C-alpha positions, 0 to 999 in steps of 0.5 A: 882507821884506814879506807879509801875516801874520795875527794869532793867536788873540784871547782871547775874555775881556773886558778887566779892569776898573780895579783887577781881576786877570785870568788870563792864560794862556801861549801856546803855545811859539815863538810870541808872544802878540801879532803883532810887528806888532800888538806894534810898532804897539801899542809906537809908540802908547803912546809912551815913557811906557809902554815906561818902566812898572815891571813889574807888583806882586808879591802878590796882585795879581801877574797871573803866578800858575800855573794850578794855584794859581789853580785851588786859591785864587780871586783875591779879590774886590779890587773888593769890598776897594777900595769897603771900604776907600774906605767905611772911609776916608770914615768914619775921616776924618768921625769924625776930623773930616775931617781927611785921613790920613796915608800912614802911616794910610791903609796901616795901615787898608789892613792892618786891614781887609784882614785882618779881610775875608780872615777874614770869611768865617771868622766867623759872620754875626753877628759881623761887621757892615757896617763889618767890625768883630767884634761879639759874638755873641748868646750872649754877651749871654744869659750876661751876663743870665743869670749877672748874674741868677743871681749877684745872686740867689745874693748876696742869698740869701748876705746876707738869706737867712743872717741871716733865717734860711732859708739854714742849714747847711754845704751850703746855703751852699756851694750857694749861693755856688757859684751867686755863682761860677758867675754870674760865670763865666757873666758873664765868659764874656759879656764875653770872647766874640769881638771881634776885636782887642778880646779884650786889653780884655776879658780885662783886664775878666775879671780885674777881675770875677774880683777883685770876685768874690774881694772879694765872697765875702770880704767876705759871709765877714767881715760875714754870716758862716756862723754867728754868735758867736766860736766859729768852729763851723759850724751844725748840718746841718738847725739854724739860729742866725741869728735864734734865741733862743739858741745851744748845742753838744753837750756829749756825744762822740757827738752828742745826740738832738732828739725829738719831745716833752720825754721821753727815751720820745718818737721821735727826730727827729734827731741832731746831732754835737758840733763844730756849732751848734745854735740854740734859739728856746726851752725848756720842763719835761719829763722831768730828764735827768742834767746832762753837762756839770755835772763841778765836783761829785760829785754828780749833778745834773739838768736839767729844760730841754728846748730846742726846735730853732728853726724859721719859724713865719711861712708863707712864710719856713718855705716858704723854709727848708724848700725851700732848707735842708731845714727839717722841719715838726715840732718838735724837742727836746733835753735842755738836760742834754747841751747846752752854752750858746754865748750869753747869753739871758734865759731867762724870756724864753724859756720857754713851757709843754709840760706843765700845771704846773712842778715845786713843793715841795708840803711841807717837814718839818724835824727836829733831832738832839738829839745833833749838832743837825744839821736834817734836811729832808725834802720831797715834790713833783710834776712831777719835781721831781728836782733839789730844792736847799737854802739858809739865810738868816741874819737876825743878824749873822755873822762871814763877812759873807754873809746867804745860804748854800748848803747843800751840794748833794744828789741826793735830797730830803733835806737835812743842815744842820750848825747847828753850824757856822753857829753859831759865825760868829754875833755875838749870842746868836741869830738867826733863820734861813730855810731854803728847798727850791727845785725847780731846773730845772738846775743854777745856774737857779732857778724863775721863779715863787718861790711852788713853793719853800717855807720853814722858820723856826727860831732859832739859837743860839750854842751850836748849839740849833736850834728850829722856829718857826712865825713866818714869814721877816722882811722882810729875806728875799728868796725870789728870792735864796735860790733862786738860791743853792740852785741855784748851781752850785759853781765 
């Protein structure tokens, strides 16, 4: 049946460009989107190749999506996707040495870059480069720099600062180690900042950094412990041990007081508990105090030493120690009688003067009991010489073999020597005996200047008779050795 048939309404949209997606509208019910004649003409013109063309592919390029779905999810810009894919493939080919990519490689790159480009809108603009590969954000670099500088500064303070006595005390050292840990954590956070597919590699780097942190802290603890020595005790708060002349700890359970001057009536400026170490840079002689650590004898012994707590005399180091560890500006003195030494030191090299003169013996007088032949000695002293002890030197040969003997210690400035006991050991009829009165600094510490001691010379017979003479000590007599024998502590 022939007749003129007018074509249906034409679509106002432009024909789709190659590789793009066009939206199609459904025709009204019972009508064809294209007139039959036009359809037949189009089929006859296209030929068999067009008739055998496979159906449109499914997925993102499917042209039959529902209008509601198309409105909810706008179609991606496939032209830009194809352009980016082409640029990436060309660049990859160039990097690979102009080698043509295989089909599997092109498909792999297509899937990877499609995922990256599809999420490009969700990433911050500074995270994605022109190639579509995620880059570290700016704040990650800032974290790396800030954390690295903080960790480096903390490591310097933990090593040099501790050795120089600038960082001391349990709390400041913990703070420095905390800064070291925080700095490394900042570096780790900067390294594992989002970088797309490289996050697994960055996590491995982070584990390496954490392991390095643990190793650094362990090595500093081994080679630069918080406190020197083998006691294992920490520094007392506000007291350093590194760089100090000698180290001691409290000898009493309740702790010890530090005072502004070497006397018990001076104001208290600090207190240190037992179980921690205090470093000292010297000592001087002050008011004698009962030696609390001396328990080997029943007789009370006195200690005239006052130990000065170490602090920096260099203005710069003192400023750092004051700022970091709270080092005070004033001196602190602790009585030597309430401390126990934890290190060895040449005391003479660290002694300084804090009073006019050292304790000394002014006079030494002897008297002899004619009934018992005991020798009684009485001394007069100055400058708080409260620990005066005595010794004898026997010039002649004896059966006991030792020339210097300590007279049993006493806590009063008098001596009682049983000469008859010594006389029984003489190998000759008589011997010259030198009796020394020594103002000891403390148990086992003799004065450094022997001229503060006094001596008397007597003649001792084997029958126990004693005669005071006016002659001087023999040439074999050593006053330093006699003083050490007089002041020694009984084991």
